[in-house]
C-alpha positions in Angstrom: 112.8 98.6 62.4 113.3 101.3 60.3 116.1 103.1 62.1 118.2 99.8 61.6 116.9 99.4 58.0 118.5 102.5 57.3 121.4 101.9 58.8 122.1 98.7 57.2 121.3 100.3 53.5 123.9 103.1 54.3 126.6 100.6 55.2 126.2 98.4 52.2 125.7 102.0 50.2 122.4 101.1 48.6 119.2 103.3 48.1 116.3 102.7 50.0 113.2 103.9 49.3 110.5 103.8 52.1 106.7 104.8 52.4 104.4 104.6 55.2 101.3 102.8 54.1 97.6 104.3 54.8 94.8 106.3 52.9 95.8 107.4 49.7 99.4 105.9 49.9 98.7 102.8 47.5 100.0 104.6 44.2 103.3 105.7 45.6 103.8 102.2 46.9 103.6 100.8 43.5 105.6 103.2 42.3 108.5 102.8 44.3 107.7 98.9 43.7 108.0 99.2 40.0 111.5 101.2 40.0 113.3 99.4 42.7 112.4 95.7 40.8 114.0 97.9 37.6 116.7 99.8 39.1 117.6 97.3 42.0 116.7 99.3 45.1 115.5 98.4 48.6 111.8 99.3 49.2 110.4 99.4 52.3 106.4 99.9 53.0 106.0 100.4 56.4 102.5 99.9 58.6 101.5 97.5 56.1 98.4 96.7 58.7 97.0 99.9 57.9 96.3 99.3 54.4 94.8 95.4 54.7 92.7 95.9 51.7 95.4 96.9 49.3 97.7 94.4 50.3 96.1 91.3 47.9 97.2 93.9 45.3 100.7 93.7 46.8 100.7 89.8 46.9 99.6 89.6 43.2 102.7 92.0 42.1 105.0 89.7 44.1 103.5 86.4 42.8 103.9 88.1 39.5 108.0 88.3 39.6 108.3 84.5 39.3 107.5 84.6 36.1 109.2 87.7 35.0 113.2 87.8 33.7 113.7 91.5 34.2 113.9 92.1 37.8 117.2 93.4 39.2 119.2 91.0 41.3 119.5 93.5 43.9 116.1 94.4 44.6 114.7 93.6 47.8 111.4 94.1 49.3 111.0 95.0 52.9 107.2 95.0 54.7 106.7 95.9 58.5 103.3 95.2 59.8 101.7 94.9 63.4 100.1 91.3 64.0 97.0 90.7 61.8 94.9 87.9 60.8 94.1 89.3 57.9 97.5 89.6 56.3 97.6 87.6 52.9 99.2 84.0 53.5 101.0 83.6 50.3 102.4 87.1 51.1 103.5 85.4 54.4 104.9 81.9 53.2 106.9 83.6 50.3 108.3 86.0 52.9 111.6 85.4 55.4 109.9 86.7 58.9 111.6 88.6 61.3 110.2 89.9 64.8 111.3 92.6 66.5 111.2 92.6 70.8 112.8 94.7 73.1 115.5 92.4 74.4 115.0 91.3 78.1 117.4 92.9 81.1 118.4 96.5 81.7 122.0 96.0 80.4 120.4 94.3 76.8 118.1 97.0 76.6 120.6 99.9 77.4 123.2 98.2 74.9 120.6 98.1 72.2 120.0 102.2 73.1 124.0 102.5 72.8 124.2 100.7 69.3 122.0 103.6 67.8 124.1 106.2 68.3 127.1 106.8 65.8 130.0 106.2 67.6 132.3 108.3 65.2 129.9 111.2 65.8 130.2 110.5 69.8 133.7 110.8 70.0 134.4 113.8 67.9 132.6 115.6 70.5 136.1 115.3 72.9 138.0 116.9 70.0 139.6 120.4 70.7 138.6 121.6 67.2 135.2 122.1 67.1 133.6 119.4 64.7 130.6 120.4 62.9 129.1 116.7 62.6 129.8 116.2 66.2 126.2 115.5 68.6 126.3 118.1 70.8 128.3 121.3 71.7 128.0 120.5 75.4 129.7 116.9 75.7 130.3 117.1 79.4 126.3 117.6 79.7 125.2 115.9 77.0 127.0 112.1 77.8 125.8 112.2 81.2 122.1 112.9 80.2 122.1 110.5 77.7 123.2 107.7 79.6 120.2 108.9 82.4 118.0 108.7 79.2 119.0 105.4 78.5 118.5 104.0 81.9 115.4 105.4 82.0 114.0 103.8 79.0 115.3 100.7 79.7 113.1 101.0 83.2 110.1 101.9 81.7 110.7 99.1 79.4 111.8 96.2 81.8 109.3 97.5 84.7 106.3 95.5 83.0 107.5 92.5 84.3 106.7 93.4 88.0 103.1 93.1 86.1 100.2 95.4 88.2 103.8 96.2 90.6 105.2 98.0 87.6 102.4 99.5 85.5 98.7 99.8 85.7 98.3 99.0 82.2 101.6 97.6 79.6 103.1 100.2 77.7 104.7 99.6 74.3 107.4 102.0 75.0 109.9 101.4 71.9 113.4 102.3 70.1 111.7 105.4 68.6 110.7 106.9 71.6 114.2 106.6 72.6 115.9 108.0 69.4 113.2 110.9 69.3 113.9 112.0 72.9 117.6 111.7 72.1 117.2 114.2 68.8 115.4 116.3 71.6 118.0 116.1 74.1 120.5 117.2 71.7 118.5 119.7 70.1 117.9 121.8 73.6 121.6 121.4 74.5 123.1 122.7 71.1 120.3 125.8 70.8 120.4 127.1 74.2 122.9 128.5 76.8 121.5 128.1 79.7 120.9 124.1 81.1 117.4 123.4 79.8 116.3 120.6 82.3 112.6 121.8 83.2 112.2 121.8 79.4 113.5 118.5 78.8 112.0 116.7 82.1 108.4 118.1 80.9 108.7 116.9 77.0 110.3 113.9 77.8 107.9 112.6 80.2 104.5 114.3 79.5 104.9 114.5 76.0 106.9 111.9 74.5 106.6 108.8 76.8 103.9 110.2 78.7 101.7 110.1 75.1 101.3 106.7 75.2 100.7 106.6 79.1 96.7 106.9 79.9 96.6 106.1 83.5 97.0 109.2 86.0 98.8 106.9 88.3 101.4 105.6 86.0 101.5 109.3 85.1 102.7 110.0 88.6 105.4 107.1 88.2 106.9 108.5 85.0 107.4 112.1 86.5 109.2 110.6 89.6 111.4 108.9 87.6 112.4 111.9 85.5 112.5 113.8 88.6 115.0 111.2 90.0 117.4 111.0 86.6 117.5 114.4 85.4 119.1 116.5 87.5 122.1 118.9 87.8 123.5 116.3 90.3 123.7 113.8 87.1 125.9 116.1 85.6 128.1 117.4 88.3 128.2 114.4 90.7 130.9 112.0 90.0 129.2 108.7 89.4 125.8 109.7 90.4 123.8 106.6 91.5 120.7 106.4 89.3 119.0 103.5 91.8 118.6 102.3 95.3 121.0 99.4 94.1 124.2 101.3 95.1 126.5 98.5 93.6 125.3 99.0 90.0 123.5 101.7 87.8 125.9 104.7 88.3 126.5 107.4 85.6 130.2 107.1 84.5 132.3 109.4 84.0 132.8 111.7 80.3 134.3 109.6 78.5 134.8 107.8 74.8 131.8 105.9 73.7 133.9 102.5 74.1 134.0 103.4 77.8 129.9 103.2 78.2 129.7 100.1 76.4 132.2 98.5 78.6 130.4 99.9 82.0 127.1 98.7 80.5 128.6 94.9 80.1 129.4 95.1 83.7 125.6 95.2 84.5 123.9 92.3 86.1 122.9 89.8 83.2 119.2 89.6 82.1 117.2 88.5 84.5 119.7 89.2 87.5 118.3 92.8 87.8 117.7 93.7 91.4 114.2 95.0 92.1 115.8 97.6 93.7 117.0 99.3 90.1 113.4 99.9 89.8 112.8 101.2 93.3 111.2 98.1 93.9 111.3 95.5 96.8 112.4 92.2 96.6 108.7 90.8 97.4 108.1 92.2 93.7 110.3 89.3 92.4 107.9 86.5 94.2 104.6 88.2 92.7 106.2 88.2 89.4 107.4 84.5 89.7 103.9 83.6 90.9 102.1 85.0 88.3 103.9 83.1 85.9 103.4 79.7 87.4 100.0 80.4 87.4 99.6 80.8 83.7 101.7 78.2 83.4 99.3 75.7 85.6 96.3 77.4 84.2 97.4 76.4 80.4 98.3 72.9 81.4 94.7 72.8 83.3 93.0 73.9 79.9 94.5 71.2 78.2 93.3 68.1 80.3 90.9 65.9 79.1 87.3 66.0 80.1 86.4 62.6 81.1 89.2 60.4 82.7 89.5 57.0 81.6 89.6 53.5 84.5 87.0 53.3 87.5 87.4 57.1 88.1 84.0 59.7 88.0 83.7 61.4 84.7 83.7 65.2 84.5 80.1 64.9 84.0 79.4 63.7 87.7 82.0 65.7 89.2 80.2 69.1 87.8 76.6 67.6 88.7 77.8 66.9 92.0 79.5 70.4 92.4 76.8 72.4 90.9 74.2 70.8 93.3 76.8 71.6 96.1 77.0 75.2 94.9 73.1 75.3 94.7 72.4 74.5 98.5 74.8 77.1 99.5 73.0 80.0 97.3 72.0 82.4 99.4 68.1 83.5 99.1 66.7 86.8 97.3 66.2 90.1 99.1 62.5 90.8 99.5 62.9 94.1 97.7 59.4 95.3 98.6 59.4 94.2 102.1 62.9 96.1 102.5 61.5 99.3 100.8 58.5 99.3 103.3 60.5 98.9 106.2 62.7 102.0 105.2 60.0 104.1 103.7 60.8 107.0 106.2 64.7 106.7 106.0 65.1 109.9 103.6 69.3 109.2 103.8 71.5 108.6 100.6 72.6 105.4 102.7 68.8 104.1 102.1 69.1 104.6 98.5 72.7 102.9 98.2 71.1 99.7 100.3 68.4 99.3 97.8 70.5 99.6 94.5 73.2 97.2 96.0 70.3 94.5 97.1 68.5 94.9 93.5 72.0 94.2 92.1 72.5 91.3 94.2 69.3 89.7 93.7 70.1 89.9 89.7 73.3 87.9 90.6 71.7 85.6 93.0 68.8 84.6 90.4 71.8 84.2 87.6 73.5 82.0 89.3 70.7 79.9 90.5 69.2 79.4 87.2 72.8 78.9 85.8 73.0 75.7 88.1 69.8 74.7 87.8 69.7 74.2 84.0 73.0 73.0 84.3 72.0 69.8 86.3 69.3 69.2 84.1 70.9 69.6 81.0 73.7 67.1 82.4 70.9 64.6 82.9 69.7 65.3 79.6 66.1 67.1 80.3 67.1 70.1 78.3 69.8 70.8 75.7 72.9 72.2 76.7 73.5 75.5 75.7 76.5 77.5 74.4 76.4 79.6 77.7 75.7 76.4 79.9 78.7 74.7 78.3 80.7 77.9 79.2 79.5 77.6 83.0 80.2 73.7 82.7 84.1 74.3 81.5 84.7 77.0 84.5 83.1 74.4 87.0 85.1 71.6 86.0 88.4 74.1 86.5 87.0 75.8 89.9 86.6 79.3 87.9 83.7 81.6 88.3 82.0 81.4 84.9 82.3 85.0 83.2 78.4 85.7 83.3 78.7 85.7 87.0 80.8 88.3 87.1 78.3 91.0 85.6 77.0 92.5 88.8 81.0 92.9 90.4 84.3 91.6 89.2 86.5 89.4 91.3 89.7 87.4 90.3 88.9 84.6 93.5 88.5 81.0 92.5 84.9 79.6 92.6 85.0 78.2 95.6 86.3 81.7 97.6 84.0 83.5 95.4 81.0 81.2 96.5 82.0 82.3 100.4 83.0 85.8 99.6 79.3 86.0 97.7 77.7 84.6 100.6 79.5 87.2 103.2 78.5 90.2 101.2 74.7 89.2 101.3 75.3 88.7 105.3 76.3 92.3 105.5 73.1 93.8 103.8 70.9 91.2 105.5 72.2 92.4 109.2 72.0 95.9 108.2 68.2 95.6 107.4 67.7 93.5 110.2 69.6 95.6 112.8 70.0 98.7 111.1 73.6 100.3 109.4 76.8 98.5 110.9 79.0 100.3 112.8 81.8 99.1 110.6 81.1 98.8 106.8 82.9 96.2 105.0 83.5 98.2 101.9 84.5 95.5 99.6 80.8 94.0 100.1 79.7 96.6 97.7 79.4 96.2 94.2 79.8 100.3 93.5 81.9 101.4 96.6 82.3 104.9 95.0 77.9 105.0 95.1 78.3 104.3 98.9 81.2 106.7 99.4 79.4 109.5 97.5 76.4 108.9 99.8 78.7 109.5 102.9 79.6 112.9 101.4 76.1 113.7 100.6 74.9 113.0 104.5 78.0 115.2 105.9 76.9 117.8 103.2 73.0 117.8 103.9 73.8 117.8 108.0 76.5 121.1 107.3 74.5 122.9 105.0 77.8 123.0 102.6 77.9 121.8 98.9 79.1 118.5 98.2 81.7 119.8 95.9 83.3 121.5 98.7 84.1 118.4 100.8 87.1 116.1 100.5 88.2 113.1 102.7 90.5 112.7 105.9 91.3 109.2 106.5 91.9 108.7 110.2 93.8 105.1 110.8 91.4 103.9 114.0 93.6 101.5 116.6 90.7 100.0 117.6 89.7 96.5 116.7 86.1 96.2 115.0 84.6 94.5 118.5 85.6 97.2 120.2 83.7 99.9 118.3 80.2 100.0 120.0 79.2 103.1 118.3 79.2 104.8 114.4 81.5 107.2 113.4 80.5 110.8 114.3 81.5 111.8 111.1 81.5 109.7 107.7 82.1 106.1 108.7 84.5 103.3 109.5 85.2 101.1 106.9 87.3 97.6 106.9 88.4 95.5 104.1 91.6 96.8 103.2 94.8 95.0 102.1 98.3 97.0 101.4 100.5 95.8 98.5 103.9 96.7 98.4 104.3 97.9 102.0 102.7 97.2 105.4 101.2 99.5 108.1 103.2 99.7 111.1 101.0 98.9 114.2 103.7 100.6 116.6 104.5 104.0 115.0 101.2 104.2 113.3 102.6 104.9 109.6 103.6 103.2 106.5 106.6 100.8 106.8 108.5 98.3 104.6 106.8 95.1 104.0 108.3 91.9 105.7 110.0 89.3 103.4 107.8 87.3 101.6 104.8 89.4 102.9 103.1 90.3 99.8 99.9 91.7 101.2 99.3 93.2 104.5 95.8 93.4 106.4 95.3 97.3 106.7 93.5 98.4 110.4 89.9 100.4 110.3 89.8 103.7 108.5 87.4 106.3 109.6 86.6 108.2 106.2 85.6 111.1 107.6 84.4 113.9 105.5 86.1 117.4 106.0 86.9 120.8 103.9 88.8 120.6 101.2 90.8 123.4 101.8 91.7 121.7 105.3 93.0 118.8 103.6 96.5 117.6 104.4 98.9 116.5 101.8 102.3 117.2 103.6 103.7 114.0 104.9 101.0 111.8 103.5 101.3 109.4 100.3 98.5 109.2 98.2 98.1 105.8 97.8 95.5 104.3 95.1 92.7 101.8 95.7 91.3 99.4 93.6 88.5 96.9 93.8 90.4 94.1 92.8 94.4 93.4 92.1 94.2 93.7 88.3 94.2 97.6 88.4 93.4 98.6 85.0 89.7 97.1 85.4 87.4 97.5 82.3 85.3 100.1 80.9 82.4 98.2 82.6 84.2 96.9 85.8 86.6 99.8 86.9 88.9 99.1 89.4 90.2 102.8 90.7 88.0 103.4 93.7 90.1 106.4 95.2 93.1 107.6 96.8 93.9 107.3 100.3 96.1 109.4 102.4 98.6 107.4 104.2 100.8 108.8 106.9 104.7 108.4 105.9 107.4 107.8 108.2 109.2 111.1 110.0 111.0 112.8 106.8 114.9 112.8 107.2 117.4 113.7 104.9 118.7 110.5 102.9 115.7 108.6 104.6 114.0 107.7 101.3 111.0 105.7 103.2 110.0 109.1 104.3 109.1 110.5 100.6 106.0 109.7 98.5 108.2 108.9 95.9 109.7 106.0 97.6 105.9 104.3 97.5 105.1 105.5 94.0 108.4 103.4 93.1 107.1 100.4 94.8 103.8 100.5 93.2 102.2 100.6 96.9 98.4 100.4 96.7 95.0 99.3 98.5 93.0 96.3 97.6 89.6 96.0 98.6 89.9 92.3 97.4 92.4 89.4 96.8 93.0 86.8 94.3 92.4 84.0 96.8 
């Protein structure tokens, strides 16, 4: 809020003294406080969360003002802070609280950004005589690029409403990012004769906004947007379109400040932005609404009482019966020693993967079985229910998977689906042990898919006598169904279990295609992962599609979701045919998932 406070102080002709708190700034803050009380200045102490230990001192100083009679009537103390539970309660109670959040909707965000631009200096750019305090000496270029920058900022902020289809990680882009970029835009246009678009694109997308972005796929999206908005056509083409929505979001003809404000007011209202404005498919709105409804229902469920009144069964009876049913379904543990003996003469990397996987699953199965047995005994009063068992009880009551059961692999499935999925995972390895490696591998069934893929590369590297670092992947989408595949892949492996989000696979023309209405996920055909020399990897005509283990693309440090990028064939390229470009699918957030949340 610093900029808004500066503008308010300048408008009221009041001196504003400010300091950003942090190490060693407390004495300066105390001095400014004392001077403000005496002279009637406004004092802004920013980033109070960085000086938590000093805040009790500030609290005493504020409380002491109540007893003093020499406080200047014009004195005001402004504090800014990130939310923190350690902020002094008395200081909060004696303050007027104001929260700043970005407005919702592209129109509201763009209006807010233009409010930061001084109208008088903006209009002075149109003066026939050079004005020293005009914003820029290249008014036509500046006005067009400023509008593009405003739209760029609004899209980045508002795109997070699409959740994982928007950003892998939600970022806190704020007003300061825009203001710094606006200053940068003016500086470069004023100082350079040539149009410095390449430098501006790099600094805005990679350094300033990109400085907040930690995910490579998100950084790729930033690059696509800036390349679309910051072009010579933005300046030279009349009413240049900034989005796939051809009705709105065009760069207005350079004019006075009011004309831009009036044009922004004609844009769709908050909540009415079409997904096409972001490069998204209309299905993206459905995903957003489903997640909102799910959050609401989960909140309502968490507020339900444990025991029901009347003649219905109690929650303890329900969980006891459910625990017994689940225990009966838990598969038996693998006999690791017996498996090691059977594969003693197998020296392939896949054997190592098999042993590691069944060892991990043994840990999961033992944990699940013990939790269910202990919970049943606890409900019957035979043992004390610990805090961990209390968590298991609550999760079973709400049809959720206890967090401790997810230690081996993360999943978003509800309890019933998770147990069915676990049984299928165990079945794949049981068949592998009994009949040998499967002809088609179910990649979703591995707790660590990257380990399996690395083993395939190692096998190929040994067979061909080449370094593993020299190998990459060729992804051949098979036209055969699983039942028709009678022999294993000659190189690499046939792999199934992929779901496309944000697209579907065209089974006639064999390339990516737009999803059908209401189609949130599409089954992907079997893919032959074939190791090849990295120098022979083809990039042109393919979309580098990220593959994730589960719908939350961020993952965690212990359970990363990202697996690898799979190159999928694009539709034939043609002038004006957006689907034939990777940028189209990048803005869609198109990705492959190994498992769903159902």
